[in-house]
C-alpha positions as CSV (number, residue, x, y, z in Angstrom):
1,M,112.2,55.1,148.2
2,Q,110.1,58.2,147.7
3,H,107.5,57.2,145.0
4,I,106.0,53.8,144.3
5,L,103.8,53.1,141.3
6,V,101.2,50.3,141.6
7,A,99.4,48.8,138.6
8,T,95.9,47.5,139.2
9,D,93.2,45.8,137.3
10,F,91.0,45.7,140.4
11,S,91.4,41.9,140.7
12,E,92.4,39.9,143.8
13,R,95.9,39.6,142.2
14,S,96.2,43.3,142.1
15,D,95.0,43.6,145.7
16,R,98.2,41.8,146.7
17,A,100.2,44.4,144.8
18,L,98.4,47.3,146.4
19,R,98.7,45.9,149.9
20,R,102.4,45.1,149.5
21,A,103.1,48.6,148.0
22,T,101.2,50.2,150.9
23,L,103.3,48.3,153.5
24,L,106.5,49.4,151.7
25,A,105.3,53.0,151.4
26,K,104.5,53.2,155.1
27,S,107.9,51.8,156.0
28,A,109.8,54.1,153.7
29,G,107.6,57.2,154.0
30,A,106.9,57.1,150.3
31,R,103.9,58.2,148.3
32,L,101.8,55.9,146.0
33,T,100.4,56.3,142.6
34,L,97.7,53.8,141.6
35,L,97.5,53.1,137.9
36,S,94.7,51.4,135.9
37,V,95.0,50.9,132.2
38,V,91.8,50.6,130.1
39,D,92.1,48.5,127.0
40,D,91.4,50.9,124.1
41,D,91.2,48.3,121.4
42,R,87.4,48.2,121.6
43,P,84.4,50.3,120.6
44,R,84.6,53.8,121.9
45,H,81.4,53.6,124.0
46,V,82.8,50.5,125.8
47,V,86.1,52.2,126.5
48,D,84.4,55.4,127.8
49,T,82.2,53.4,130.1
50,E,85.1,51.4,131.5
51,R,87.2,54.5,131.9
52,R,84.5,56.2,134.0
53,E,84.2,53.1,136.2
54,A,88.0,52.8,136.6
55,E,88.3,56.5,137.5
56,S,85.6,56.1,140.2
57,L,87.3,52.9,141.6
58,I,90.7,54.5,141.6
59,R,89.6,57.6,143.5
60,R,87.9,55.4,146.2
61,M,91.0,53.2,146.5
62,A,93.4,56.2,146.7
63,R,91.2,57.8,149.4
64,T,91.1,54.6,151.4
65,V,94.9,54.2,151.3
66,T,95.3,57.8,152.4
67,E,92.7,57.8,155.2
68,A,93.2,54.2,156.5
69,D,96.9,53.7,156.1
70,G,98.2,57.3,156.3
71,V,100.0,57.0,152.9
72,A,99.8,59.9,150.4
73,C,98.1,58.3,147.4
74,E,96.7,59.5,144.0
75,G,95.2,57.7,141.1
76,R,95.8,57.7,137.3
77,V,93.8,56.0,134.5
78,S,95.1,55.6,130.9
79,E,93.9,54.0,127.7
80,A,96.2,51.5,126.0
81,D,97.3,47.9,126.0
82,A,98.0,47.0,129.6
83,F,101.8,46.5,129.1
84,V,102.1,49.7,127.0
85,G,100.1,51.8,129.5
86,I,102.2,50.6,132.4
87,A,105.5,51.1,130.6
88,A,104.4,54.6,129.6
89,A,103.4,55.6,133.1
90,A,106.7,54.3,134.5
91,A,108.6,56.4,131.9
92,D,106.5,59.5,132.7
93,L,106.5,59.2,136.5
94,A,110.0,57.7,137.0
95,P,109.0,55.9,140.2
96,D,111.6,54.3,142.5
97,L,109.6,51.0,142.3
98,L,106.8,49.5,140.2
99,V,104.6,46.9,142.0
100,I,102.5,44.5,140.0
101,G,100.4,41.4,140.9
102,P,101.2,37.9,139.6
103,H,100.2,37.3,136.0
104,R,97.6,34.8,135.0
105,R,99.4,31.7,133.9
106,Q,98.0,31.2,130.4
107,V,100.5,28.7,129.0
108,L,99.9,29.2,125.2
109,K,99.7,33.0,125.4
110,D,102.8,33.2,127.5
111,V,104.8,30.9,125.1
112,F,104.0,33.1,122.1
113,V,104.0,36.7,123.4
114,G,104.9,36.6,127.1
115,S,102.8,37.9,130.0
116,T,102.1,41.6,130.7
117,A,104.4,41.3,133.7
118,E,107.3,39.9,131.6
119,R,106.9,42.4,128.8
120,T,106.8,45.2,131.3
121,I,109.9,44.1,133.1
122,R,111.8,43.9,129.8
123,T,110.8,47.5,129.0
124,V,110.9,49.7,132.1
125,R,114.0,51.1,133.7
126,C,112.8,51.0,137.3
127,P,112.9,48.0,139.7
128,V,109.7,45.8,139.4
129,L,108.2,43.9,142.3
130,M,105.8,41.1,141.5
131,A,103.7,40.5,144.6
132,N,103.0,36.8,144.4
133,A,102.3,36.0,148.1
134,P,99.5,37.5,150.2
135,P,101.3,40.3,152.2
136,A,101.4,39.4,155.9
137,G,103.9,42.0,157.0
138,D,107.4,43.3,156.3
139,Y,109.9,40.9,154.5
140,R,111.7,38.6,156.9
141,H,114.3,37.0,154.7
142,I,115.5,38.5,151.4
143,L,117.4,36.2,149.0
144,M,119.5,38.2,146.6
145,T,121.0,36.4,143.6
146,T,124.2,37.1,141.6
147,D,126.2,35.7,138.7
148,L,129.2,37.7,140.1
149,S,129.3,40.0,137.0
150,E,129.7,43.7,137.0
151,V,126.1,43.9,135.7
152,S,124.9,42.0,138.8
153,L,127.1,44.2,141.1
154,G,125.4,47.4,139.7
155,A,122.0,45.9,140.1
156,L,122.5,44.9,143.7
157,R,123.9,48.3,144.5
158,R,120.7,49.7,143.1
159,F,118.7,47.3,145.2
160,M,120.5,48.4,148.4
161,G,119.6,52.0,147.5
162,L,115.9,51.1,147.9
163,G,116.4,50.6,151.6
164,L,114.8,47.1,151.7
165,A,117.8,45.0,152.5
166,E,118.7,46.7,155.9
167,A,115.0,46.5,157.0
168,A,114.9,42.6,156.8
169,P,116.1,40.6,159.8
170,R,117.7,38.1,157.5
171,R,119.6,38.5,154.2
172,S,121.2,36.0,151.9
173,V,123.2,36.3,148.7
174,L,123.1,33.3,146.3
175,N,125.4,32.3,143.5
176,V,124.6,29.3,141.4
177,Y,127.8,27.9,140.0
178,D,128.4,25.5,137.1
179,A,130.8,22.6,137.5
180,L,131.7,22.6,133.8
181,A,133.6,19.3,133.7
182,L,130.6,17.4,134.9
183,N,128.6,18.5,131.9
184,L,131.3,17.6,129.3
185,T,131.4,14.4,127.4
186,M,134.4,13.2,129.4
187,A,132.3,13.3,132.6
188,H,131.3,9.7,132.1
189,T,134.9,8.6,132.4
190,M,135.2,10.1,135.9
191,T,134.8,8.0,139.0
192,E,132.4,9.0,141.7
193,E,135.3,10.0,143.8
194,Q,136.7,12.2,141.1
195,R,133.3,13.8,140.5
196,A,132.9,14.5,144.2
197,F,136.4,16.0,144.4
198,H,135.8,18.2,141.3
199,L,132.4,19.4,142.7
200,M,134.1,20.2,146.0
201,D,136.9,22.1,144.3
202,E,134.5,24.1,142.2
203,G,132.3,24.8,145.2
204,A,135.3,26.2,147.1
205,S,136.3,28.4,144.2
206,A,132.7,29.7,143.9
207,A,132.7,30.4,147.7
208,R,135.9,32.5,147.4
209,S,134.5,34.4,144.4
210,L,131.3,35.2,146.2
211,A,133.2,36.4,149.2
212,G,135.2,38.7,147.0
213,F,132.1,39.9,145.3
214,M,130.5,40.7,148.7
215,E,133.6,42.8,149.6
216,S,132.9,44.9,146.6
217,L,129.4,45.5,148.0
218,G,130.8,46.7,151.3
219,G,131.5,43.6,153.3
220,P,129.8,40.4,154.5
221,W,126.5,42.0,155.5
222,A,124.5,38.9,154.2
223,E,124.8,35.2,154.5
224,Q,126.7,33.8,151.5
225,V,125.1,30.8,149.8
226,I,126.4,28.7,146.8
227,R,124.5,26.0,145.0
228,H,125.7,23.7,142.2
229,E,123.6,24.1,139.0
230,K,122.4,20.5,138.9
231,T,119.3,21.4,136.9
232,T,118.9,25.0,135.8
233,A,119.8,28.2,137.5
234,A,116.1,29.1,137.9
235,V,115.2,25.9,139.6
236,E,118.2,26.2,142.0
237,I,117.1,29.7,142.9
238,L,113.6,28.6,143.6
239,D,114.8,25.6,145.6
240,A,117.2,27.8,147.6
241,A,114.3,30.2,148.4
242,H,112.2,27.3,149.6
243,D,115.1,25.8,151.7
244,L,115.9,29.1,153.3
245,A,112.3,30.2,153.8
246,A,112.9,33.4,151.9
247,D,109.9,35.6,151.2
248,L,111.5,37.9,148.6
249,I,113.8,36.9,145.7
250,V,115.9,39.6,144.1
251,L,117.1,39.1,140.5
252,A,119.0,41.2,138.0
253,A,117.8,41.1,134.4
254,R,120.0,42.1,131.5
255,S,118.5,44.8,129.3
256,K,117.6,43.6,125.8
257,S,116.7,45.3,122.6
258,G,115.3,44.4,119.2
259,V,114.6,40.7,118.6
260,E,116.1,39.8,122.0
261,R,113.1,41.4,123.7
262,L,110.9,38.7,122.1
263,L,112.9,35.8,123.3
264,L,111.6,34.0,126.4
265,G,113.3,31.6,128.8
266,S,115.7,33.8,130.8
267,V,116.5,32.9,134.4
268,A,114.4,35.9,135.6
269,E,111.4,35.0,133.5
270,N,111.5,31.4,134.6
271,V,111.7,32.4,138.2
272,L,108.8,34.9,137.7
273,R,106.6,32.2,136.2
274,A,107.1,29.7,139.0
275,A,107.8,31.6,142.2
276,G,105.3,31.4,145.0
277,V,107.0,34.2,146.9
278,D,107.5,37.8,145.9
279,V,110.1,38.5,143.2
280,L,112.0,41.8,142.7
281,V,113.6,42.3,139.3
282,L,116.2,44.9,138.7
283,P,116.5,45.8,135.1
284,T,120.2,46.6,134.3
285,L,121.0,49.8,132.6
286,A,123.6,50.6,130.0
287,S,126.0,52.0,132.6
288,D,126.0,48.8,134.6
């Protein structure tokens, strides 16, 4: 990584994003850009006042990061809706990584329009890190997830290019598999022994498929984990992160367009909404 963009609204949530981004920048030798977006849908005198305050705060923050942490840092203030401003800055600056804080969980608003974080992740082309946990140091255990598709393969290759995986002492790759027969109407005719055998057989097949997938990534450089999708993929990912004491979850999110951008409920969005640890989302590109 050479350039990290950090979005801040000067809240405690944003402080987590800035601290995590600073740690990553120090480790990678990258530079930071701090971004504050002033809501422009208000009277002009209010916008002007908030912009001046934001510019003053951004300058002080950038100077502190440069002097105290030894990381090259500059600030930028724009006027727009938060999601629009962040997406525009990401398109203009083309950072290697965008870091944001956890969104406020406003249930009704999120149901209808999605949070700023979710809308941003659907739009930008760079990896997005949501800093959920208070940063206490470098990542110790990274949990990468895959559905074994070519899209997922391209996303994980992009993640490896960030240089985060090799820096962590422990790495795991998770595949959540579906035992289809157990979800069909005929499942109730199966005995417990038949169900257990079918689950074992599907698990063995999933393990072989994951091993082959890892070979495509250059070999078994991470612990391989499979879990049966007893509930939902998002719940299984979160449970695996808890069981393995992972402090970073890595997800691939398929690019969407048109009406699909408005639909909520994807695996990535559900993990983002519920995770207590950091989540890195890799938007997949058309070439993946």
